[in-house]
C-alpha positions in Angstrom: 65.3 -70.3 52.5 65.9 -69.3 56.1 66.1 -71.6 59.1 65.1 -69.0 61.6 61.6 -69.2 62.9 59.7 -66.0 63.9 57.7 -66.5 67.1 55.1 -63.9 67.8 54.4 -63.5 71.6 50.7 -63.0 72.5 49.9 -59.6 73.9 49.0 -59.7 77.6 45.4 -59.2 78.4 44.6 -56.7 81.2 42.2 -57.8 83.9 39.0 -55.7 84.1 39.1 -53.1 86.8 36.7 -53.2 89.7 35.9 -51.0 92.7 37.2 -52.3 96.0 35.0 -51.5 99.0 36.7 -49.8 102.0 36.8 -52.0 105.0 34.6 -51.2 107.9 36.7 -50.2 110.9 35.6 -51.7 114.1 34.7 -49.2 116.8 36.3 -51.2 119.5 39.6 -51.5 117.5 39.6 -47.8 116.9 39.0 -47.1 120.6 41.8 -49.5 121.6 44.2 -47.8 119.2 43.3 -44.4 120.6 44.0 -45.7 124.2 47.3 -47.2 123.2 48.5 -44.1 121.4 47.3 -41.5 123.9 48.1 -43.3 127.1 51.0 -45.5 125.9 53.3 -42.8 124.6 53.6 -40.9 128.0 54.1 -44.2 129.8 56.8 -45.2 127.3 58.6 -41.9 127.8 58.4 -42.2 131.6 59.9 -45.7 131.5 62.7 -44.5 129.2 63.5 -41.6 131.5 63.5 -43.8 134.6 65.8 -46.3 132.8 68.1 -43.5 131.8 68.2 -42.1 135.3 69.0 -45.5 136.8 71.5 -46.4 134.1 73.4 -43.1 134.1 73.0 -42.1 137.7 71.8 -38.6 136.7 69.0 -37.7 139.1 67.5 -34.8 137.2 66.2 -37.3 134.6 63.7 -38.4 137.2 62.0 -35.0 136.8 61.2 -35.8 133.2 59.9 -39.1 134.3 57.6 -37.4 136.8 56.4 -35.0 134.1 55.7 -37.9 131.8 53.8 -39.7 134.5 51.7 -36.5 135.1 51.0 -36.4 131.4 50.0 -40.1 131.5 47.6 -39.5 134.4 46.0 -36.5 132.6 45.7 -38.5 129.4 44.2 -41.4 131.3 41.6 -39.1 132.9 40.8 -37.6 129.5 40.5 -41.0 127.8 38.2 -42.3 130.6 35.9 -39.3 130.3 35.8 -39.2 126.5 35.5 -43.0 125.9 32.7 -44.0 123.7 32.5 -47.7 124.4 28.8 -47.7 125.5 27.5 -46.3 122.3 
């Protein structure tokens, strides 16, 4: 006679699958993300170039900052004209 006991582990039961509905994206949130992306990136680059010009003393970096600001002004104009906040 053996003293070992055989224990049988129960098989795990898988949960039934179900379809998850896609979340509805808010129009205002999508518009805010578009503004932050399109207008924020040129402003970020301009601030980095200004900081680099001040920190390093290299004056030609201000040219890149001015180009970035011009891009920010153009993107701001485009965003204002193409905004769909009034439906």
